Structure formats: structure tokens, C-alpha cells
C-alpha positions in Angstrom: -0.1 -0.1 0.1 1.3 3.4 -0.9 0.6 6.6 0.8 0.7 10.0 -1.1 1.4 12.8 1.4 1.4 15.4 -1.5 -2.5 15.1 -1.6 -2.8 16.0 2.1 -3.9 19.6 2.8 -1.3 21.7 4.2 -1.8 22.4 8.0 -0.7 25.5 9.9 2.2 24.8 12.2 1.1 26.0 15.7 4.6 25.5 17.5 8.1 24.7 15.8 11.4 24.2 17.4 14.1 24.1 14.7 17.6 22.8 15.6 17.5 23.8 19.2 20.5 23.5 21.2 21.2 24.5 24.9 24.5 24.8 26.6 25.3 26.5 29.9 29.1 26.6 29.5 29.7 28.2 26.3 29.2 25.0 24.2 31.7 22.8 26.0 28.7 20.4 26.9 25.2 20.5 25.4 22.0 19.8 27.4 19.9 19.8 24.3 21.4 19.6 20.8 19.9 19.5 17.4 16.2 19.2 18.6 13.4 19.6 16.1 9.7 19.5 17.1 6.7 20.3 15.2 3.1 20.7 16.6 0.5 21.1 13.7 -2.8 22.5 13.7 -5.5 19.7 13.5 -8.8 21.4 12.4 -12.0 20.1 13.7 -10.0 17.6 16.0 -9.2 17.7 19.5 -5.7 17.1 20.5 -3.2 16.9 23.5 0.4 17.4 23.2 2.4 15.9 26.0 6.1 16.3 27.0 7.1 13.3 28.7 10.4 12.5 30.3 12.5 12.0 33.4 13.2 14.7 35.7 15.9 17.0 34.4 15.2 15.9 30.8 14.4 19.4 29.6 10.6 19.5 29.5 10.5 22.8 31.5 13.3 24.5 29.4 11.3 23.6 26.1 8.1 25.3 27.8 10.3 28.2 28.6 11.3 28.6 25.1 7.7 28.3 23.9 6.4 30.9 26.5 9.4 33.4 25.5 11.1 33.0 29.0 14.2 31.6 27.8 16.1 31.7 24.5 17.9 28.6 23.4 21.6 28.7 22.8 21.0 27.8 19.2 18.0 27.4 16.8 14.7 29.1 16.7 11.3 28.8 18.2 8.5 29.8 15.9 4.8 30.3 17.1 2.3 30.3 14.0 5.5 30.8 11.8 6.8 33.8 13.7 9.7 34.0 16.2 8.5 34.1 19.7 7.8 37.7 21.0 6.5 39.7 23.8 3.3 40.3 21.6 2.2 36.5 21.5 0.2 35.4 24.3 1.6 32.0 25.6 1.2 31.3 29.2 2.9 28.9 31.6 2.1 27.8 35.1 4.9 26.7 37.0 4.6 23.6 38.9 7.0 24.2 41.8 6.9 27.1 44.3 3.6 28.3 43.0 1.0 26.7 45.2 0.7 26.0 48.7 0.0 22.0 49.3 -2.0 22.7 52.5 -4.4 25.0 50.6 -7.2 24.1 48.2 -7.0 25.0 44.5 -9.4 27.8 44.8 -7.6 29.2 47.9 -4.3 29.0 45.9 -6.0 31.0 43.0 -7.3 33.5 45.5 -3.9 34.0 47.1 -2.4 35.0 43.6 -5.2 37.2 42.9 -5.0 38.9 46.3 -1.0 39.3 45.9 -1.9 41.2 42.4 -3.9 43.6 44.1 -1.3 44.5 46.7 
């Protein structure tokens, strides 16, 4: 059986990471090297995109790239075909240091809102 991909309609790229590399020591060692990732739009379909890996494998680093909070040492991050910028609305909720484990979800959210008013 043969599959012809040229008949597949073009999809918009939502998030694209091209040739991403991350070094914290001037290129002597690399935490990430040559990473390419593409998340395409799937019109009329629901989808989940999951980054799965061991602690310290770079999941949060990739999310910081996408949110524009960190730039990779090498490569580029595109959202809808354009480089990440301050004008794009990508949010990130940090897993650590952001919630009080003894409080309910509602109380944690209210705490953040109360802090914003101060």
C-alpha cells in the first residue's frame, strides 16, 4: 500500500522548534542538541500534546522557550510561523513554588489574585 502525502492539505504549524541547542558553559557540553519539534494544527479535531520525560530531561526548558521566558543557545522557536515575541500570548503555570500544598485549588488561586491587588 502506498501513501501519497502530497494530497494531504497543508496544516498550519502552531509551534515549531528548529535545531534547538542549549549549553550553559559556552558550548563545551550540551543539554539539548539538534532538537526539532513540530506541533501542527488539526482543524476540527481535539488534540493533546504531551512532553514526557525524566526529571531534568528538559521539559520545562522547552516550555520556557515556547513561552518566551528563555532563548535557546542555538536554533529558533516559532509560533504560528513567527519568532516568539512579547506580543504573543503564551502562558505557563509553574509546577513548583507556585502553590501551597495545604491550601485548596480555589484558595491558591485567590492567593495569587490577592497578591496582584497589593
